[in-house]
C-alpha beads as a LAMMPS data file, in Angstrom:
LAMMPS data file: protein, C-alpha beads

47 atoms
46 bonds

1 atom types
1 bond types

-500.0 500.0 xlo xhi
-500.0 500.0 ylo yhi
-500.0 500.0 zlo zhi

Masses

1 110.0

Atoms # bond

1 1 1 -252.406 -260.389 -433.390
2 1 1 -255.772 -259.566 -431.868
3 1 1 -256.883 -260.309 -428.323
4 1 1 -259.508 -262.655 -429.724
5 1 1 -256.861 -264.642 -431.607
6 1 1 -254.700 -264.860 -428.479
7 1 1 -257.675 -266.249 -426.559
8 1 1 -258.237 -268.811 -429.324
9 1 1 -254.600 -269.857 -428.924
10 1 1 -255.065 -270.289 -425.162
11 1 1 -258.182 -272.392 -425.783
12 1 1 -256.249 -274.514 -428.271
13 1 1 -253.328 -275.069 -425.930
14 1 1 -255.660 -275.984 -423.080
15 1 1 -257.899 -278.033 -425.388
16 1 1 -261.020 -276.479 -423.913
17 1 1 -264.273 -275.037 -425.145
18 1 1 -264.692 -273.093 -421.904
19 1 1 -265.709 -269.460 -422.225
20 1 1 -262.494 -267.533 -421.733
21 1 1 -263.914 -264.198 -422.841
22 1 1 -263.124 -262.768 -419.410
23 1 1 -259.534 -262.655 -420.655
24 1 1 -260.566 -259.809 -422.959
25 1 1 -260.277 -257.585 -419.877
26 1 1 -256.508 -258.062 -419.957
27 1 1 -254.224 -255.821 -421.969
28 1 1 -252.894 -257.308 -425.189
29 1 1 -249.389 -257.470 -423.733
30 1 1 -250.727 -259.348 -420.705
31 1 1 -252.453 -261.878 -422.970
32 1 1 -249.242 -262.336 -424.950
33 1 1 -247.380 -263.002 -421.707
34 1 1 -250.040 -265.497 -420.613
35 1 1 -249.844 -267.373 -423.923
36 1 1 -246.048 -267.510 -423.723
37 1 1 -246.106 -268.795 -420.134
38 1 1 -248.667 -271.480 -420.927
39 1 1 -246.718 -272.617 -423.989
40 1 1 -243.473 -272.800 -422.009
41 1 1 -245.124 -274.838 -419.270
42 1 1 -246.821 -277.234 -421.681
43 1 1 -243.551 -277.763 -423.553
44 1 1 -241.731 -278.338 -420.259
45 1 1 -244.246 -280.975 -419.200
46 1 1 -244.076 -282.618 -422.633
47 1 1 -240.316 -283.153 -422.397

Bonds

1 1 1 2
2 1 2 3
3 1 3 4
4 1 4 5
5 1 5 6
6 1 6 7
7 1 7 8
8 1 8 9
9 1 9 10
10 1 10 11
11 1 11 12
12 1 12 13
13 1 13 14
14 1 14 15
15 1 15 16
16 1 16 17
17 1 17 18
18 1 18 19
19 1 19 20
20 1 20 21
21 1 21 22
22 1 22 23
23 1 23 24
24 1 24 25
25 1 25 26
26 1 26 27
27 1 27 28
28 1 28 29
29 1 29 30
30 1 30 31
31 1 31 32
32 1 32 33
33 1 33 34
34 1 34 35
35 1 35 36
36 1 36 37
37 1 37 38
38 1 38 39
39 1 39 40
40 1 40 41
41 1 41 42
42 1 42 43
43 1 43 44
44 1 44 45
45 1 45 46
46 1 46 47
């Protein structure tokens, strides 16, 4: 998965159109970790 796709996932989870291109500065593994953490938190709140 590309960094761009990971950023799209973050935007989708957060339901935002904000420019998150600054996240491209992160390593791919860091973006993957961020996506996983956000998903876990959102799922936790949803339960």
